[in-house]
C-alpha positions as CSV (number, residue, x, y, z in Angstrom):
1,M,1.8,3.5,19.7
2,R,-1.3,1.5,19.6
3,S,-3.2,-0.2,23.0
4,R,-5.1,-0.9,24.9
5,H,-4.8,1.0,27.4
6,P,-5.2,5.0,27.2
7,G,-1.7,6.7,28.6
8,Q,1.5,3.8,27.6
9,T,4.9,4.5,27.6
10,L,7.8,2.3,26.0
11,A,8.4,1.7,29.0
12,D,5.5,0.2,30.4
13,H,6.0,-2.7,27.5
14,R,9.2,-3.8,28.2
15,D,7.8,-7.1,29.0
16,S,4.9,-7.0,26.1
17,M,4.5,-9.3,23.1
18,W,5.4,-6.6,20.0
19,I,4.3,-6.5,16.0
20,A,6.0,-5.5,14.1
21,G,5.8,-3.2,10.7
22,C,7.7,-3.2,8.0
23,E,11.5,-3.1,7.6
24,N,12.4,0.7,8.3
25,C,9.3,0.8,11.2
26,R,10.6,-2.6,12.5
27,G,14.8,-0.9,12.8
28,E,13.0,2.4,14.1
29,L,11.1,0.5,16.9
30,L,14.3,-1.5,17.8
31,Q,16.7,1.9,17.4
32,F,13.6,3.9,19.9
33,C,13.5,1.0,22.9
34,E,17.0,0.4,22.7
35,A,17.8,3.3,23.7
36,A,14.6,3.2,26.4
37,G,16.7,0.0,27.6
38,F,15.0,-2.7,26.3
39,R,15.2,-4.8,23.4
40,P,11.0,-5.9,22.2
41,R,10.0,-9.4,22.0
42,M,8.8,-9.7,18.5
43,T,6.1,-11.9,18.0
44,Y,3.7,-10.9,14.9
45,S,4.5,-9.2,12.0
46,S,2.7,-7.2,9.2
47,D,2.9,-4.5,6.8
48,D,-1.0,-3.8,6.9
49,I,-2.0,-1.1,9.5
50,V,-5.5,-2.5,9.6
51,V,-4.0,-6.0,10.5
52,E,-1.6,-5.2,13.2
53,Q,-4.7,-3.0,14.7
54,A,-6.2,-6.3,14.9
55,F,-3.5,-8.3,16.6
56,V,-3.9,-5.5,19.2
57,A,-7.6,-5.4,19.5
58,A,-7.1,-9.0,19.9
59,G,-5.2,-9.3,23.1
60,L,-1.8,-10.1,20.4
61,G,0.3,-7.1,21.5
62,V,0.8,-3.7,20.8
63,T,3.1,-1.8,18.6
64,T,3.9,1.9,16.9
65,M,2.2,3.2,14.0
66,P,3.0,7.1,12.1
67,G,0.0,10.0,13.5
68,L,-0.8,9.7,9.4
69,A,-1.7,5.7,9.7
70,L,-3.8,7.0,12.6
71,R,-6.2,9.3,10.2
72,S,-7.0,6.4,7.7
73,H,-7.9,3.7,10.7
74,H,-8.3,3.5,13.6
75,A,-9.6,-0.3,15.2
76,D,-12.2,0.5,18.0
77,G,-10.9,-1.5,21.2
78,V,-7.0,0.1,20.6
79,V,-6.0,3.2,21.8
80,A,-3.1,5.8,20.8
81,S,-0.6,7.3,23.4
82,E,1.6,9.7,21.5
83,L,5.3,8.6,21.8
84,T,7.5,12.0,22.7
85,G,11.2,11.4,20.6
86,F,9.6,9.3,18.1
87,R,9.8,10.5,15.0
88,R,9.4,9.2,11.5
89,R,10.6,10.6,8.2
90,S,8.5,10.9,5.3
91,Y,10.0,11.1,2.1
92,L,8.4,11.8,-1.2
93,A,10.0,11.5,-4.9
94,T,8.8,12.9,-8.4
95,F,9.5,12.0,-11.9
96,G,10.8,14.6,-14.1
97,E,11.2,18.3,-14.5
98,P,8.6,20.7,-14.1
99,P,5.9,21.5,-14.7
100,D,4.3,18.7,-12.9
101,P,1.1,18.1,-13.5
102,P,-1.9,19.6,-10.8
103,A,-2.4,16.9,-9.5
104,T,1.4,15.5,-8.8
105,T,1.4,20.0,-7.4
106,A,-1.7,19.0,-4.9
107,F,-1.1,16.0,-3.2
108,I,2.5,17.2,-1.7
109,T,0.6,20.1,-0.7
110,A,-1.1,18.7,0.7
111,L,1.3,16.1,2.1
112,R,3.3,19.4,3.8
113,T,-0.2,20.6,5.2
114,T,-0.6,17.2,6.7
115,I,2.6,16.4,8.3
116,N,3.2,20.5,9.3
117,A,0.2,20.3,11.2
118,L,1.0,16.3,13.1
119,G,3.5,18.9,14.1
């Protein structure tokens, strides 16, 4: 979860304004918040992790995003707190039968390695 303070939980933000991501991310967030006993107030929405973090840094709300997204961009003044039990699923589709081009095989290997490293 991204906020301006470390060690935050979903319950700490039951009254916060929320920044929603894409449709799938928003659906997962709603389910997780409802399991924590509240429905988040969605005040802003963006499919762009840079924009979402800019909103958080400006104090406009809090958001959730995948760990892979945090590795690619981390805005100054924004703190990430890992949410236990909040896992996303990643799907990868390829076209055609093997042999895959070497770049496709390398990408799939790198993606699996990164996902496994994140736990």
